[in-house]
C-alpha positions, 0 to 999 in steps of 0.5 A: 342394526344400523351397520347392517342396514347401511351394508344392504344399501351399499350392496343394492347400489353396487349391484347396479354397477354392471348395468350402468357399465352396459348402459354407458357402453351402449350409449357410447356405441350409439354416439360412435355409430350415428355421429362419428360414423354415419354423420362424419365418416360416410359420404354416401347419403343412401348408405347413411339412410340404410345404415341408420334405419337398420341400426335404430331398428336393432337398437330399439329392439335391443333396448326394449328387451334389455329393459324388460329383462331388468325391470320385470319382477321375478315371479314368486309362488302363489299363496296356496304354497304357503303353509297355513298358520296352524301348520306353520306353528306346528312345523316350527314346534317340531324338532324332528325332521321326520315329523316336519316332513309329515306336516309338509306332505300333508300340506302338499298332498293337493298341490301340483308338485312332482319333484322332491329333494335328492333324499325324497323330502318335500322341497321347503324354503325356511326363508320364505316359509313356503313349499317350493313348486317344481323348478322353483328355487330361492335366490340369495341375491333377491332373497325370494323364491323364484318360479322356474329360476334359471340364474341370477344375472348381474348384468341385468341385476335381476333373477332370470326365471319364468316371468322374464326368461323370454325377455332374456333370450330376446335380449341376447338375440337382439344384442347379438344382432346389434353387435353383428350389424355394427361390426359388419358395417364398420368393417370397411371403415375399420380397414381404411383407418387401419391402412392409414395408420400403417401408411403413417408408420411407414412414412414416419409421420408425427403421431399428432399429424395426419396426412391431409390428403388421405383425411379429406379423400376418405371424409374422416377426422382424427376424432372419428378414427379413434371411435370407429376403430374402437367401435369395431373391437368392442362390437366384435368382442361382445359378439363373440362372448354373447354368441356362446351364451346365446347358443347355450340358452338355445340348447337349454330351451330345446331341452326344456332345462334351466341352468340349475337343472343342467347341473342338478337334475330334478328328482321325480318319484321315479328318481333324478331325470334331467329330461323330466320336463322335456316334451319335444323341441317344438313343445319346449319352444312354445312353452317359453315363447307361447303358441302364437308365433307372431309374438315370438320376437316381441318382448311381451310376455307370452310364455305358457302356464303359471310358473307353478305347474309344468307338464312332464313327460313322466306323467305316463310313468307316474300313477300318482301324477296321472291321478292328480293331473286327471283331477286338475284337467277333467276337460282334457281327460 
């Protein structure tokens, strides 16, 4: 037991390494931009003020959304999806899968569940001992069932699902804007430094010697030169990598799919359908960001629903689902 406990502790500590790496890169970028660029490099006061205001605004939103993505606990199914004590004992005693499925069907008949496994069986988690709601999956890293699970992200050391998917999208968007702003504003000074390096090479200057005239004309120090050059490369590199990921998740939101559902389409009573939960681009967007647009760009939870029950376009094709929906929503009917 002791070695296993130590191993789990080591895994938990190592899981924070990617987050610590991102934190160090962000902290360095803050120092490089504010101190080395704005304080020691830029001579115009107006330019400094504008850059610092916009930078801190984007930096604050980026950190806020990143923090919410990391520290928002993944949502788990409610108690109604757990088997009763009698059903659980009977389920564990049964050895035949057919008998176990009969117990699960009886327990799930009043639950808002419309998807099954590929073999048309009730989706049950033996680890958590509960019936899985639609779009819910077990995360082996977190060791829990996560509502509307998209994926487990090592860069936030957390599962991305129903409770924090909006925060994750905002984190990608604000990190993209942060990198774009840094790269765009650093570019002109990057070009000056790059030109200066080529001049030094052409003049065969010693490596540790900088032409004083050029340094004082541009208001730049050798120390700042390294940070500004490296800052541009890092911002550009992260911008390109995040752009592809953000574009992919924007496409997923428009289709109302998770990453898991993209690779394995959910199976409804009428068969597998990768677009089963898609209600149209506008409704799909509101399902993640909420009805009030004024909160869309703020990392506070506004997603619609409870994560256990999702509207589906197949309701008009599935008489059983129509019956259950009419019972659950008499006001709308």
